[in-house]
C-alpha positions in Angstrom: -99.9 -290.6 -119.3 -99.9 -290.0 -122.4 -96.8 -292.3 -124.6 -95.6 -288.8 -126.4 -96.0 -286.7 -122.9 -93.8 -290.0 -121.5 -90.7 -289.7 -124.3 -90.8 -285.8 -123.5 -90.2 -285.9 -120.0 -88.2 -289.3 -121.0 -86.1 -286.8 -123.0 -85.7 -283.4 -120.6 -84.0 -286.0 -117.9 -81.5 -287.3 -119.8 -80.8 -283.7 -121.4 -80.5 -282.3 -117.5 -78.4 -285.1 -116.6 -76.6 -284.3 -120.9 -76.3 -280.7 -119.3 -75.3 -281.7 -115.5 -72.3 -283.1 -116.9 -70.8 -280.8 -119.5 -71.7 -277.3 -117.7 -71.6 -277.7 -114.3 -69.0 -280.9 -113.2 -67.6 -280.0 -116.5 -66.3 -283.7 -117.4 -64.8 -284.0 -121.3 -65.8 -287.6 -122.1 -68.2 -289.6 -119.3 -70.9 -289.6 -119.2 -72.4 -291.1 -115.5 -75.2 -289.3 -114.9 -76.9 -288.9 -118.2 -75.9 -293.3 -119.5 -77.4 -294.0 -115.9 -81.0 -292.3 -116.6 -80.6 -294.0 -119.8 -80.6 -297.7 -118.7 -82.5 -296.6 -115.6 -85.2 -295.2 -119.1 -84.8 -298.6 -121.4 -84.8 -300.6 -118.6 -88.2 -298.9 -116.7 -89.8 -299.3 -120.6 -89.0 -303.2 -121.3 -90.6 -303.6 -117.8 -94.2 -302.2 -119.6 -93.3 -304.1 -122.6 -93.5 -307.2 -120.8 -96.3 -306.0 -117.9 -97.9 -305.5 -121.9 -97.6 -308.5 -123.2 -98.1 -310.3 -119.9 -101.0 -308.5 -119.8 -102.0 -309.9 -123.6 -100.9 -313.4 -123.0 -100.8 -314.5 -119.4 -99.0 -318.1 -120.2 -96.5 -316.4 -122.9 -92.6 -317.2 -122.5 -92.4 -314.1 -121.0 -93.4 -314.5 -117.4 -89.9 -316.5 -117.1 -88.2 -312.7 -118.5 -90.2 -311.4 -116.0 -89.2 -313.5 -113.0 -85.8 -313.1 -114.1 -86.1 -309.0 -113.9 -88.3 -308.8 -110.7 -85.2 -311.2 -108.9 -82.2 -309.3 -109.8 -83.4 -306.4 -109.0 -84.9 -307.0 -105.9 -81.6 -309.0 -105.8 -79.5 -305.3 -106.5 -82.1 -303.1 -104.5 -82.5 -305.3 -101.6 -86.0 -304.9 -101.2 -88.9 -308.1 -101.5 -91.8 -307.1 -104.2 -95.1 -308.7 -103.2 -98.1 -308.8 -105.5 -101.4 -309.9 -105.3 -103.7 -311.4 -108.0 -103.9 -308.8 -109.6 -100.1 -308.6 -111.1 -100.8 -305.3 -108.5 -98.0 -304.4 -106.1 -98.8 -305.4 -102.5 -96.3 -304.9 -100.7 -92.2 -303.8 -100.1 -90.5 -305.2 -97.2 -86.3 -304.9 -97.9 -84.5 -308.1 -97.6 -82.2 -308.5 -94.7 -78.5 -308.6 -95.3 -78.4 -312.6 -94.9 -82.0 -313.0 -97.1 -79.5 -311.1 -100.1 -76.2 -313.4 -100.2 -78.8 -316.7 -100.4 
C-alpha cells in the first residue's frame, strides 16, 4: 500500500469519526471518536517507523522502545504476541487474568 493511499484512508477515518460526532451524536466539543482514531493511527505509524529503523539497524536503541511498546500494548489489550526469528507475527494468544495482573 502506498503512502498517499494510506494517508487518504487515515484522513477518511478521522473525517468520518468527526462527522459521526458532530452530525449524528450532536456533540459540540467532545472529540472522543476522532481523537481516539487519531491516537490509534499515530501509534500505528510510530510502530511502523520503529520497525523500519529496526530493519535498517537491528542493534539500534529503538529495540528497547519496541519491547516497551509491545509489552504495554499486550497488557492493555490482554493478548500475547509471539514473533518468529524473522520478526513476523507467529502466534497470538489471550493472556489469562492472573498473567495480566503481573
